[in-house]
C-alpha positions in Angstrom: -3.3 10.9 -37.5 -6.9 9.8 -37.5 -6.7 7.9 -34.3 -4.8 10.7 -32.5 -7.5 13.2 -33.5 -10.2 10.9 -32.3 -8.4 10.3 -29.1 -8.0 14.0 -28.5 -11.7 14.6 -29.1 -12.6 11.9 -26.7 -10.4 13.3 -24.0 -11.5 16.9 -24.6 -15.1 15.8 -24.2 -14.3 13.8 -21.1 -12.4 16.7 -19.5 -15.8 18.4 -19.2 -16.6 15.5 -16.9 -19.6 13.4 -16.6 -22.1 15.0 -14.4 -24.4 12.4 -12.9 -27.9 13.0 -11.5 -27.6 13.3 -7.7 -29.4 10.0 -7.1 -26.9 8.0 -9.3 -23.9 9.6 -7.6 -25.4 8.8 -4.2 -25.9 5.2 -5.3 -22.3 4.9 -6.4 -21.0 6.6 -3.2 -23.2 4.3 -1.1 -22.1 1.2 -2.9 -18.4 2.1 -2.3 -19.2 3.0 1.3 -21.0 -0.3 2.0 -18.4 -2.4 0.3 -15.6 -0.7 2.3 -17.7 -1.1 5.4 -18.0 -4.8 4.8 -14.3 -5.2 4.1 -13.3 -3.4 7.3 -16.0 -5.0 9.3 -14.6 -8.4 8.3 -11.1 -7.1 8.9 -11.9 -5.9 12.4 -14.0 -8.9 13.3 -11.2 -11.2 12.4 -8.4 -9.1 13.9 -10.2 -8.9 17.2 -11.2 -12.5 17.2 -7.5 -13.4 16.4 -6.3 -11.4 19.3 -9.0 -12.3 21.9 -10.4 -15.8 21.2 -8.8 -17.6 18.2 -5.6 -18.3 20.1 -7.8 -20.3 22.6 -10.2 -22.1 20.3 -8.0 -22.8 17.4 -4.6 -23.1 19.1 -5.3 -24.2 22.7 -2.3 -26.4 23.1 0.3 -23.7 22.6 1.6 -21.3 25.3 -0.1 -17.9 25.2 2.6 -15.9 23.5 3.1 -18.6 20.7 -0.7 -19.0 20.3 -1.1 -15.2 19.8 1.6 -15.3 17.1 -0.1 -18.3 15.5 -3.5 -16.5 15.5 -1.9 -13.4 13.9 -0.4 -15.8 11.3 -3.9 -16.9 10.2 -4.8 -13.2 10.0 -1.7 -12.6 7.9 -2.5 -15.4 5.5 -5.4 -13.4 4.1 -3.0 -10.8 2.9 -1.1 -13.2 0.7 -4.4 -14.0 -0.9 -5.3 -10.4 -1.3 -2.2 -9.9 -3.5 -3.6 -12.6 -5.9 -7.0 -11.1 -5.7 -5.6 -7.6 -6.5 -4.0 -8.9 -9.7 -6.9 -11.1 -10.8 -9.8 -8.8 -10.1 -7.7 -5.7 -11.0 -7.2 -7.0 -14.5 -10.9 -7.8 -14.8 -11.7 -4.3 -13.6 -9.4 -2.7 -16.2 -10.5 -4.9 -19.1 -14.2 -5.6 -18.5 -15.4 -3.0 -16.0 -15.2 -1.8 -12.4 -18.9 -2.7 -11.7 -18.4 -6.4 -12.5 -15.5 -6.6 -10.1 -17.3 -4.9 -7.2 -20.2 -7.3 -7.5 -17.9 -10.4 -7.3 -15.7 -9.1 -4.5 -18.5 -8.2 -2.1 -20.1 -11.6 -2.7 -16.9 -13.6 -2.1 -16.0 -11.6 1.1 -19.5 -12.0 2.5 -19.9 -15.7 1.9 -16.4 -16.5 3.4 -17.0 -14.3 6.5 -20.4 -15.9 7.2 -19.0 -19.5 6.9 -16.3 -18.7 9.5 -19.2 -18.4 12.0 -20.0 -22.0 11.4 -16.5 -23.5 11.8 -15.8 -26.3 14.3 -13.2 -25.6 16.9 -9.9 -27.4 17.6 -11.4 -29.3 20.4 -14.1 -30.7 18.0 -12.0 -31.6 14.9 -8.4 -31.0 15.8 -6.0 -29.6 13.2 -8.8 -29.4 10.6 -10.2 -26.4 12.5 -7.2 -24.0 11.9 -6.8 -25.4 8.4 -10.4 -24.5 7.5 -9.9 -21.1 9.2 -6.9 -20.3 7.0 -8.8 -21.5 3.8 -11.7 -19.1 4.6 -9.3 -16.3 5.5 -7.7 -16.8 2.0 -11.1 -16.6 0.4 -11.8 -13.4 2.2 -8.5 -12.1 1.0 -9.2 -12.9 -2.6 -12.3 -10.8 -2.5 -10.9 -8.0 -0.5 -7.8 -7.7 -2.8 -9.6 -5.4 -5.2 -12.7 -4.3 -3.2 -11.5 -1.1 -1.7 -9.4 -0.2 -4.8 -12.4 -0.8 -7.1 -14.7 1.3 -4.9 -12.1 4.1 -4.7 -11.5 4.1 -8.4 -15.2 4.1 -9.3 -16.1 6.9 -7.0 -13.0 9.0 -8.0 -13.8 8.5 -11.7 -17.3 9.8 -11.2 -16.5 12.7 -8.8 -15.8 16.3 -9.9 -12.0 17.0 -9.8 -12.2 19.9 -7.4 -14.3 17.9 -4.9 -12.8 14.4 -5.5 -11.1 14.1 -2.1 -14.2 15.0 -0.2 -16.5 12.8 -2.3 -13.9 10.0 -2.1 -14.0 10.3 1.7 -17.5 8.8 1.6 -15.9 5.5 0.6 -13.3 5.9 3.3 -16.1 6.4 5.8 -16.8 2.7 5.3 -13.6 2.0 7.3 -15.2 3.8 10.3 -18.6 2.2 9.7 -17.2 -1.3 9.5 -14.8 -0.9 12.4 -17.5 0.7 14.5 -20.0 -2.1 13.8 -17.4 -4.8 14.4 -16.2 -3.4 17.7 -19.7 -2.5 18.8 -20.8 -6.1 18.2 -17.7 -7.4 20.0 -18.3 -5.0 22.9 -21.9 -6.2 23.4 -20.9 -9.8 23.2 -18.0 -9.5 25.6 -20.2 -7.5 28.1 -23.0 -10.1 28.0 -21.2 -13.4 27.7 -19.1 -15.2 30.3 -15.7 -16.5 29.2 -17.1 -20.0 28.6 -20.0 -18.6 26.5 -17.7 -16.5 24.5 -15.4 -19.4 23.6 -18.4 -21.7 23.0 -20.8 -19.8 20.8 -20.4 -16.0 21.4 -17.5 -15.6 19.0 -19.6 -16.9 16.1 -22.2 -14.1 16.2 -20.1 -11.3 14.6 -19.3 -13.4 11.6 -22.9 -14.5 11.0 -24.1 -10.9 11.1 -21.9 -9.9 8.2 -24.4 -11.7 6.0 -26.8 -8.8 6.2 -24.2 -6.3 5.1 -23.4 -8.4 2.1 -27.1 -8.6 1.0 -27.5 -4.8 1.2 -24.3 -4.2 -0.7 -25.2 -6.6 -3.5 -28.7 -5.0 -3.9 -27.2 -1.6 -4.3 -24.4 -2.7 -6.7 -26.9 -4.3 -9.0 -28.3 -0.8 -9.7 -25.1 1.3 -10.2 -23.6 2.4 -13.6 -20.2 1.7 -15.1 -17.5 4.3 -14.7 -17.5 7.0 -17.4 -13.7 6.7 -17.6 -14.0 3.0 -18.4 -16.5 3.7 -21.1 -14.2 6.3 -22.7 -11.3 3.9 -22.5 -13.3 1.3 -24.4 -14.0 3.8 -27.1 -10.2 4.4 -27.4 -9.5 0.7 -27.6 -12.2 0.3 -30.3 -10.6 3.2 -32.2 -7.2 1.4 -31.9 -8.6 -1.8 -33.3 -10.1 0.0 -36.3 -6.9 1.9 -37.1 -4.8 -1.3 -37.0 -6.6 -2.4 -40.1 -5.4 0.8 -41.8 -1.9 0.3 -40.4 -2.0 3.7 -38.7 0.5 4.3 -35.9 -1.2 4.3 -32.5 -0.1 4.5 -28.8 0.7 1.3 -27.0 -2.0 1.6 -24.3 -0.6 -1.3 -22.2 3.0 -0.2 -22.1 4.6 -0.1 -18.7 6.6 3.1 -18.7 9.2 4.7 -16.3 6.4 7.0 -15.2 4.3 3.9 -14.3 7.1 2.4 -12.3 7.7 5.6 -10.4 4.0 6.1 -9.7 3.7 2.5 -8.5 6.6 2.9 -6.0 5.2 6.2 -4.7 1.8 4.5 -4.2 3.5 1.5 -2.5 5.2 3.8 0.0 2.1 5.8 0.8 0.1 2.7 1.4 2.9 1.1 3.4 2.9 3.8 6.1 -0.9 3.8 6.6 -1.2 0.0 6.5 1.7 -0.5 8.9 0.1 1.9 11.4 -3.2 0.2 11.0 -1.8 -3.3 11.5 -0.2 -2.3 14.8 -2.9 -0.1 16.3 -6.0 -1.9 15.0 -4.7 -5.5 15.2 -1.7 -6.1 17.4 -2.5 -3.5 20.1 -5.6 -5.6 21.0 -3.4 -8.6 21.9 -0.7 -6.4 23.5 -3.2 -4.5 25.7 -5.0 -7.7 26.8 -2.3 -10.3 26.9 0.8 -8.4 27.7 -0.5 -5.4 29.8 -3.3 -7.5 31.4 -6.0 -4.9 30.8 -9.7 -5.6 30.2 -10.9 -6.6 26.7 -13.4 -3.7 26.7 -10.6 -1.2 26.8 -9.6 -2.2 23.2 -13.2 -2.4 21.9 -14.1 0.9 23.5 -11.1 2.7 22.0 -11.9 1.4 18.5 -15.6 2.3 18.8 -14.8 5.9 20.0 -12.1 6.2 17.3 -14.6 5.2 14.6 -17.1 7.7 15.8 -14.5 10.5 15.7 -13.4 9.4 12.3 -16.8 10.5 10.9 -15.4 14.0 11.4 -11.7 13.3 10.7 -12.1 11.5 7.3 -14.3 14.1 5.5 -12.3 16.9 7.0 -9.0 15.5 5.7 -10.6 14.8 2.3 -11.7 18.5 2.2 -8.3 19.7 3.2 -6.7 17.6 0.5 -8.9 19.2 -2.1 -8.2 22.7 -0.7 -4.4 22.6 -0.1 -3.3 19.5 -2.1 -3.0 15.9 -0.9 0.8 15.9 -0.9 1.0 18.6 1.7 -1.6 17.0 4.0 0.0 13.6 3.7 3.3 15.0 4.9 1.8 16.8 7.8 -0.2 13.8 9.1 2.8 11.4 8.7 5.1 13.7 10.7 2.5 14.2 13.4 2.1 10.5 13.8 5.9 9.9 14.0 6.2 12.5 16.7 3.2 11.1 18.6 4.3 7.4 18.6 6.4 7.6 21.9 3.9 9.7 23.9 1.1 7.4 22.8 2.9 4.2 23.9 3.8 5.8 27.2 0.1 6.5 27.8 -0.8 2.9 26.9 1.9 1.5 29.1 0.5 3.4 32.1 -2.3 0.7 32.1 -4.8 3.4 32.8 -8.0 2.6 30.8 -9.0 6.2 30.2 -5.5 7.3 29.1 -5.1 4.2 26.9 -8.4 4.9 25.1 -7.6 8.6 24.6 -4.1 7.7 23.3 -5.5 5.1 20.8 -8.2 7.4 19.6 -5.8 10.2 18.7 -3.3 7.7 17.1 -5.9 6.0 15.0 -7.4 9.2 13.7 -4.0 10.7 12.8 -1.9 7.8 11.6 -4.7 5.5 10.2 -8.0 7.1 9.4 -6.4 10.5 8.5 -3.9 8.9 6.0 -6.6 6.6 4.6 -8.9 9.6 3.8 -6.2 10.7 1.4 -5.0 7.3 0.1 -7.8 6.1 -2.2 -8.0 9.3 -4.2 -4.3 10.0 -4.3 -3.5 6.5 -5.5 -6.2 6.7 -8.2 -4.8 10.0 -9.4 -1.2 8.5 -9.7 -2.2 6.1 -12.5 -3.6 6.5 -16.0 -6.9 5.1 -17.0 -5.5 2.0 -18.8 -4.3 0.0 -15.8 -5.4 2.2 -12.9 -7.3 -0.5 -11.0 -4.6 -3.2 -11.4 -1.7 -1.0 -10.3 -3.6 0.6 -7.5 -4.8 -2.7 -6.2 -1.4 -4.3 -6.4 0.3 -1.3 -4.7 -2.3 -1.5 -1.9 -2.0 -5.2 -1.4 1.8 -5.6 -1.7 2.2 -2.9 1.0 -0.6 -4.4 3.0 0.9 -7.9 2.8 4.2 -6.6 4.1 3.0 -4.0 6.6 -0.4 -5.2 7.8 -0.1 -8.9 7.2 3.3 -9.5 8.8 3.6 -6.3 10.9 1.6 -7.7 13.8 3.5 -11.0 13.7 6.8 -9.1 13.8 5.5 -6.9 16.5 4.5 -9.9 18.6 7.9 -11.5 18.2 9.8 -8.3 19.0 7.7 -7.6 22.1 8.3 -11.2 23.3 12.0 -10.9 22.6 12.3 -7.6 24.5 10.4 -8.9 27.5 7.0 -7.1 26.9 8.6 -3.7 26.1 6.6 -1.1 24.1 9.7 0.4 22.6 9.8 -1.9 19.4 6.2 -0.8 18.7 7.1 2.9 18.9 10.0 2.4 16.5 7.8 0.5 14.0 5.2 3.3 14.1 7.9 5.9 13.4 9.3 3.9 10.5 5.9 3.4 9.0 5.0 7.1 9.3 8.3 8.2 7.9 7.8 6.0 4.9 4.5 7.8 4.0 6.1 11.2 4.5 9.1 10.4 2.2 6.8 8.9 -0.5 4.7 12.0 -0.5 7.8 14.2 -0.8 8.6 12.5 -4.1 5.4 13.8 -5.7 6.3 17.0 -7.7 4.9 20.1 -6.1 3.0 21.3 -9.1 2.5 20.5 -12.8 1.8 22.5 -16.0 -2.0 22.4 -15.3 -1.5 24.7 -12.3 -2.5 22.1 -9.7 -1.2 21.9 -6.1 0.9 18.9 -7.1 1.2 16.4 -9.9 -1.8 14.3 -8.7 -4.5 16.4 -6.9 -7.4 17.0 -9.2 -5.8 15.7 -12.4 -8.0 14.4 -15.3 -8.6 10.7 -14.6 -9.5 10.2 -18.3 -5.8 10.7 -19.1 -4.1 7.5 -20.3 -0.6 8.4 -19.0 0.4 8.1 -15.3 0.9 11.2 -13.2 4.7 11.0 -12.5 
């Protein structure tokens, strides 16, 4: 078949991989890093604000427990929008190009986050205030729905297969950068503002500062190139159109196969574990430690700042280990460690000792959140073929995120209130989330006919078919 021969030649040439000049690869990695930093900066700014001040300035008439649940509800609304954004921008990324999507998503996130800083409070406009907050949170979610997936796919498709995990960890470092910036900003504001100043104008500053991150990210993204995998796929689609005129049998590139379904559910499970741990430790714990345990706000921000600093070592190290030993194996090890650590961590937090609480959170965040995330972007990109990679990856991320990170903190808040401020429901949830990641990784076959560690690690991302 003429088309099949042409397809084979394209894939053979792409298997040699596109070696970019160092400066171009640095730009692409920096673009992904900044976009991810902005997403997680917005994520952490909002989650901390929801836990510390939003319950007071947007829901002041509710009792503290209900107000915290309502504030977490506005946080969760963004995850519903992320699902729509994942589908919409994911399809654009697969049909038009990754670069186009990454420009649109960072612009939408940055504008929405900045406008939050100008919102009126409940005391100024009543119910209109929380309504506007939800609208902007939804706009943030639409942009974030495909941001980190697009960044992860673009970097993975440019990186050399044997170093893909390590190079992909550069994008993941954006999580630490964004979290570090957000918590550092909040720590400075809390330390220098009285309670009245914080509720009056101090809470606005973090959101207004996100404008600068957006501007830098946009400037860099205007200069990056399109993914070589996307360019090769367009050649295959063009060859398909040409052969249709000759009535030559060609593969159905958009067919959803059993392999796609299996790969999708594995990706869903991997993401569910990491996202669930993140939703509890990076979002709900802030409210639990301050509101339930009565500890100082700085304990939470200090723990997140230190954890983000440590993650600059954890993330590239885990990325390197995934390249060296296979991502399946490292996924299972980290997930089991987090499940075993859940109870000891909560016991340390429940001691109400600031130092022990910070140490406990730093270890938990680096094992169960940052460590798993260092593997996630590349592993999920490797699970899918080039035809619908960005769409399925984004949907898997956001469906799991909606359930685990969007509603996890709300469920946690309700359970803690039901069990009279007990930490036991939190430990159980962390164990369940971690077990989910471990079991999903176990489903991935140990090796394939290409002699790789498992069916995903280091596979050719130009391949049209899915990994499983």
